[in-house]
N, C-alpha and C positions, 0 to 999 in steps of 0.2 A: 488637532494639529495638522492632520493630513489634508484638511480642507484648504490649507494655505498653499499647498503645492499647485503649480500650474498643471493643467490636464489637457490631454489630447485624446480624441476618440476616432478610431478608424474602423471601417467595415471592408471586408474582402471575401472572396470565395474560399481561398486556401491560405492559411498561415503556416509558414515553414520556419521552425525554430532551429537555427544552426545553418551555417553557410560553408561547411566543408564539402567534400565530394558528394556525400549523400544528399545534402540540402540543395546543391547546385543541380544534381541530376533530377531531383524531385521537381525543382522549378522548371527545368527543361520540359518535363512531362506536362506541366500545367500550361506552358506556352503551346505545346503540341495539341493540347486538348482545348485551347482557346478559352481558358478561364483566367480570372485575375488571381494573383497571389502576392503575398508580402513575404520577403525573405529577411529575417532578422538575425542579428549576431551580436554577441557581447563586444566584439572588436570590429575591425574593418572587414567588410564582406569579402569572403573568399580567401582569408589569410589565416584562419584559425583551425582548431580541431586537430585530430591526429593525422588526418590525410595531408594537411598542408604544414605540418610541423617542420621546422628547419632540420630536425634530426632525420627526417626521411629523405635521404639523398636520392634514392630510387624507389619507385613504386614497384612492388611485385604483385602480379595479379594472376590467380589460377584460372585457367580456362582450357578445357580439353579440346584443343585444336589439332593435336597430333602432328605438329610441324616438325618437332625434333624427334619425338618418339612415335613412330607410326602405329604402335600397338595401343596408344592411349585412346580413351573414349570417355564419354560422360558416365558410362556405367562403372568404369574403373575409378574415375574421380569420386563417384558416389560411395563405392566400397571403401576407399581410403578415408573419406569423411567419417563413415560409420565406425571404422576401426579406430581412428585417431581420437574420435570423440568419446571413446569408451562406452558407446551406446547411449550417450546422453543428449545427442542432438535430436531435433525434430525431423524425422525422415522425410516428411512432405516438403519442408522448407529446403532440406538438403537436395532433394530431387529437382526442385525449381532452380536452385543455384547452379547445379551442374548442367542443366538443360539450357539455361539462359545466359550463362557467362560467355560462351562463344559469340553469340550475336551482340552482346554488349561490347566485347572487344572490337568487333568489326565496326560498330557504331562509333567508338572512340577514335578509331582510325579515320573514319569518314569526316569527323569534325576537326581533324588535325593533330591528334595525339600521336606521338611517335614512340615506337618501341625499339628496344636495343636489337641490333642485328650484327652478325659477323659475316663478312664477305657477302653482304647483301641478303643473307638468310636470317630469318627470325631466330633469336636464341631463346629457348625455354630451359629454365634451370630447375633443379630439384629443390622444392621448398621445404621448410622445416617439417620434420616427421614423415616426409613423403619418400617414395621410392621411384617416382616417375618425373621425368623432365617435363614440367607443365607450366611453370610460372613464367610469364613474360614480364619484362622490366620496362617501365616507362623511363625514357632517358632524361626527361626534363620536367620536373614537377611543376615548376612555374609555367612552363609552356602548356602543360596539361590543364592547369587551372585557368589560364587565359583562354584556351580553346573552349572549356566548359562555360566560362563567363560570357563568351561571345554568343553562345546559343540562348542566353536569357536576356540579351539586349533587346528588350521588347517593351512596349507600353503596358503589356499585361503584367509585368513584374516590377514591383516597387521594392526598393532596398532600404533597410533601416539598420545601419551599423551603429555600434555603440549603445545598443538597447539591451538591458539586462532584464529578462523575463523573471518574475518572482512567483507567479502561480498561474495555473490554468483556470479558465472560467467554465462553470458548469451550469446547465439549466435542465432541470428534470432528468438528471443523470446523464446528460449528453454534453460533451465538450463543445463549447461555442467560442473558443478563442483563448486569449491570455492577456495578462496585464503585467507591465513592467515599467522601468524608468530609464530615461535616456541620460546622456552625458551632462545635460543641463539640469537634471533633476526633475524633468517633466514626467508626470505619471501618464503612461500611454496605455490606453485600452484598445485592444484589437479584437473585434468580434468577427468570427470566421465561421463559415459553414462546414469547413473541415480544417483540422489542425494536424500537422506532421511534426513529430519530435525527431530531429536529425542533429541533435546537440552533442553527439559523440559519447565517449566513455567517461571514466572517472579516475584515470591514472594520476592526475595532478593532485588528488587529495592526499597522496602519500608524499612525505618529505623528499624522498629520493625516487624520482620517476624519470622516465624517458618519453615524456609527452609535452605538448605545449601547456603553458600555464592556465589556459582557459578550459582545459578538459577536466572539469570538476564534478561530473556526474549529475549535472542539473536536471537532465531529462528524466533520469531515474526517480529523482525526488518529485518532480512535477507530476509524473505519471502516477507514482505511488500515492501521493496526497490526493489525487483525483480518483483513486480507487482502482487503478490498473494493476494487473498482476505482473510480477517480475519472475524471471526464470534463470537458473544457472548462474546466479550472482556470485557464487563462491569460487567460480573458475576465473581467476585473474592471472594474466601472464606476468611472470617475474623474470627479468633478464639479468645477466651479468653485465655490469657496466663499469665505466671508469668514473669515479667520483671526484673529478677535477672540474675546473671551470674552462670551457663548458663541459657539461656531462656528455658522455658518448657511449655507444654500444661497445662492448669488448669485442675486438676482432677475433672471431673464433679460430682462425688459423694459428693464433698464438698458442693455442692448447696443444698443437702438434710439436712444440719446441721444447719438450721435456721441462715443463714449468715447475717451479717450486713455490709453494704458497707459505708465507711467513706472517706471523702475527706481529704486533707492535714490539714484542720482546725479542724478535728475531728468531723465534722457534718455528721450525717446520712442523706444522700441526696436522697436516692431512694424512700423513703416512699411516697413522694409527687407525684411520677409518677404513682401511682396506686390508685384506688378508696378505697380499704380497704385491710386488711391482706389476705383475701381470694384470691383477684386478684393477689397480690404479690406472694403468695405461688403457685398459679396455673402457673404463669409465670416461676417461678423457676423450677417447675416440668416439664414443657415443655422444658425449656432450658437444662435440664439434658439429653434429648433425642438425642441431636445432638451437635457436637463440633462447626460447623460453625454458625455464625449469619444468621438469615433468617427473611424475612418479611412474611413468610407463616403462622406464628402463633404469639401469644402474647409474646413469649419469647424475641422477638427482643427489647422490651422496656428495658430489663436488659442491653443489650449491648449499646443501644442508650443513656441511662442515664449515664453510665460510661463514654462514649465518650464525652458527653456534658460537664461533670464535668472537664475532662482533657482539653478540648478546652477552657473552661472558666478560665484556669490557676489555678484551685484548685486541682492540682495533686500532687502526691508524688515525691520524688527525682528521681524516675525512670519512671516518666510520666505515672503513674497508679493511682489507688485508693487503699486504704486499705480494706482488707476483714477480718472480724473477725467472729469467731464461737466458740462454746465451745470446747476447746482442741487445738486451733490454736497455743498456746504457746508451746505445746508439739510437734506438727507437724512442726512448722516453728518458731524456737526460735528467729530469727531475724525479725519476722513479715512477713505477707503475703501481697504482692501487686498484683493487677490484672490490666491488660490492654489489649486492642485489638491488635491482631497481624495478619498481612497478611499471607496467606498460599497458597493454590493452585488456579490456574486459571481454571475456567470451560470452557472458550473459547479458541480460538487459530486459527491456519490456517485452512481455510475451506477445507475439504477433501471430496472425494466421496467414494464409496464402495471399491475402489482399493487403497485407501489412497493417491490418486493423488490430489495435490492442483490444483489451477486454472492456474498454470504455467507449461507448458509441461516439463517433465523430473524431476519435483520436487515432492517429496512425503513427508508426515509428519505422525508422530505417537506419542503416549504418550501424555504428557501434552502440547506438541507443537501443537497438532492437536485440532481442535474445531468442534463442532456440535453434539458430542455424548451426552453431558450432559445437556445443557440448563442452567436455572437459578440456580437450586440446583441439587445435585446428591446424590444417595444412597451412604452411606459410604462404601468404598471398590470398587466402580465402576471405580475409576481412575486406580487402578492397574489392574483390569479386562480388561479395554480398552487398557492399556499399552501392555498386552500380546496378546490380540486379534488383535489389529491393528499394533502392532510391527511385528507380524508374517505376516500379510497381506501386510504391506509396503515392507518388505523384499522380499516376494514372487513376488509381482508385479513389484518392481524395478528391480529385477533380470530378470524377463521375458522381460521387456523393454530393459534391457542392452544387451540381446542377439541379438536384432534386430537393435539397434541404432548404429550410427557411430559418431565418434568424429571429431570436426573441428581441424585443425592444431593449434599448439600452437600460431602461429602468429595471428590467428583470435581473440584471447582474450588478446594479449599482451598489448594493450592499457589499458584494464580494470585492468590488473595486475599492471601496472605502477601507475594508479590512487590509487589502494589499497595500494601500497608501499608508496605513498606520504601521504596518510591518516595516516599510521602507524608512519611515521617520524614526522608528524605534532604534534602528541601527546606525543612524547618521551621527 
């Protein structure tokens, strides 16, 4: 049956799967290295992934520039990563991140990305789990995307939006591209001398999530099926969110308003989880310091008690619990419900300092890559790693492409037929 599908075959130096911030930065590196690349995405180029999700009103990016806090340094940033990761991060990757985040910030400024300022001075805020004012905020995500896109406006870069990759292509243990299908049902084979997975995380595989609908863990599956190792996949960020339409992050400042959590029966269930009011208030104060759930402090009891109530079936119509505080009727006339939502993955495909995975010819960057963060991560470190390792992935994939040779199309024809059959089987 798959032989009835229309087919297209393309050859390139570097294939980049995913067009979020990591994919765009990798494509920039290919332009800078003067090699050809193809940037593919399930949706429209430059609109998907966690980095460009409408939920991300402001980008926070960690970089030890010491603008707000003169005592900050890459060494201090590194120590915070080690502590926050609970020792589960790759120290070599963490060192690269702290050393290269500042020049990546300066580079973003040079191409027109604007960061939040107060009275003309850069503002650096304290990110989740941190004690240092280090995270800069991008004021306009759309403007940042446009600035990045302008840098890949080159004959060297081909764009193919609406292309769903279904599997990587291998030849003698080396990744030599990928195969997928486009919006017209055409089976597209892309043979590439280097391949970069920049396809984001997997938050959208959960029913309740705070990610774009396209963030479904594709890169993890493609890499794993090709034989690549994964690392730290158990460390998934879970946030408190508002299960209304549209979903939203819970403003953490509401936890300072003496909130009361009620189940569907109207019972205040959380008090029994704490020894006294002082313990409860301390947990709420700690919970205000970071968006993700964490076992690193007593704030986790807040999330766990909410989750247990939901699992016991005493949840609201939107599978949450009610949250009340003085003034909630003014802020939320229809009532405020709170529930846990999946967000970012701290793990991913295991990479080395060159962003190479354990499969020859295959690289990874952004949320698709693992090892940088460990159990928890400083708020803003994901975007910092996106630009640091997006650049490295593009640079090293381009360098490899200059030396690599591609097998003939016939060498992967059987894999293409199998992929076509898989596509037909789910139509």
